[in-house]
C-alpha positions as CSV (number, residue, x, y, z in Angstrom):
1,M,84.5,103.1,80.0
2,S,83.6,106.5,81.5
3,T,82.5,107.1,85.0
4,P,79.9,109.5,86.0
5,A,81.0,112.9,87.3
6,N,79.2,112.6,90.7
7,P,78.5,108.9,91.4
8,A,75.7,108.2,93.8
9,P,77.0,107.1,97.1
10,A,76.3,103.4,98.0
11,A,73.2,102.8,100.1
12,D,75.3,101.5,103.0
13,A,77.9,104.3,102.9
14,R,78.3,105.4,106.4
15,P,81.0,107.7,107.9
16,T,83.8,105.8,109.6
17,R,84.8,108.8,111.7
18,G,82.9,111.4,113.5
19,P,83.7,115.2,113.4
20,A,87.2,116.2,114.1
21,R,88.4,118.6,117.0
22,P,90.9,121.0,115.6
23,A,93.1,121.1,118.8
24,P,95.1,117.9,118.4
25,Y,95.9,118.8,114.8
26,V,97.0,122.3,115.7
27,I,99.1,121.1,118.5
28,S,100.7,118.4,116.3
29,A,101.3,121.0,113.5
30,I,103.1,123.2,116.1
31,L,105.2,120.4,117.4
32,I,106.2,119.3,113.9
33,L,107.1,122.9,113.0
34,I,109.3,123.2,116.1
35,A,110.9,119.8,115.2
36,I,111.7,121.0,111.8
37,A,112.5,124.8,112.1
38,L,114.8,125.0,115.2
39,P,117.5,122.6,113.8
40,L,117.5,124.6,110.7
41,I,118.5,127.9,112.3
42,P,122.3,128.0,112.2
43,P,122.9,131.1,114.2
44,I,121.6,129.0,117.2
45,Y,124.4,126.3,116.9
46,A,127.1,127.5,114.6
47,R,129.9,127.4,117.3
48,A,132.2,125.1,118.9
49,E,131.7,125.9,122.6
50,P,130.4,124.6,124.9
51,A,131.8,121.3,124.2
52,L,130.3,118.2,125.8
53,F,132.9,115.3,126.5
54,G,135.2,117.0,123.8
55,I,132.3,117.0,121.1
56,P,131.8,120.6,119.8
57,F,128.5,122.1,120.3
58,F,127.5,122.1,116.7
59,Y,127.5,118.2,116.7
60,W,126.0,117.4,120.1
61,Y,123.2,120.2,119.6
62,Q,122.3,118.4,116.3
63,M,122.3,114.9,117.8
64,L,120.2,116.1,120.8
65,W,117.6,117.4,118.2
66,V,117.3,113.8,116.9
67,L,116.1,112.7,120.4
68,I,113.9,115.7,120.9
69,D,112.3,115.2,117.5
70,A,111.6,111.5,118.2
71,G,109.8,112.6,121.4
72,L,107.9,115.3,119.6
73,L,106.8,113.0,117.0
74,W,105.8,110.4,119.6
75,I,103.6,113.1,121.3
76,C,102.0,113.9,117.8
77,Y,101.4,110.2,117.1
78,A,99.7,109.8,120.5
79,L,97.5,112.7,120.0
80,M,96.5,111.6,116.5
81,T,95.8,108.1,117.7
82,R,93.7,109.3,120.5
83,E,91.7,111.6,118.3
84,D,91.1,109.0,115.7
85,R,89.9,106.6,118.4
86,R,87.6,109.2,119.8
87,R,86.2,110.0,116.2
88,R,85.5,106.2,115.5
89,E,83.8,105.9,118.9
90,V,81.4,108.7,118.0
91,V,80.3,106.8,115.0
92,R,80.1,103.5,116.9
93,R,77.9,105.1,119.5
94,A,75.7,106.7,116.9
95,A,75.3,103.3,115.1
96,D,74.5,101.6,118.4
97,A,71.9,104.3,119.5
98,P,69.1,103.0,117.4
99,A,69.6,99.4,118.7
100,T,69.4,100.5,122.3
101,G,66.0,102.1,121.9
102,A,66.9,105.7,121.1
103,E,65.1,105.5,117.9
104,G,61.7,105.0,119.7
105,Q,62.2,108.2,121.6
106,R,62.2,110.5,118.6
């Protein structure tokens, strides 16, 4: 059974999200890039001093990045969640507009 190359959209196919703003996506991309790239640069941490409670710098620096990465990813999650809510609200408001009488003003 073959499907058509360009199937017609369903009559009730409405977008679930409004237009995206690029800023939250760019900020998230930069934060994730920082979280990935900085721990992968050995010249930054390839030494034993300064030690922290007897733990060489190499180890505690890497473990510190685990906590930093968790914080950065939480910020990215919060940005994306807020942006998704905003985009869904745009569609909800557009769907409610005809019901509130905006249709009659056109």
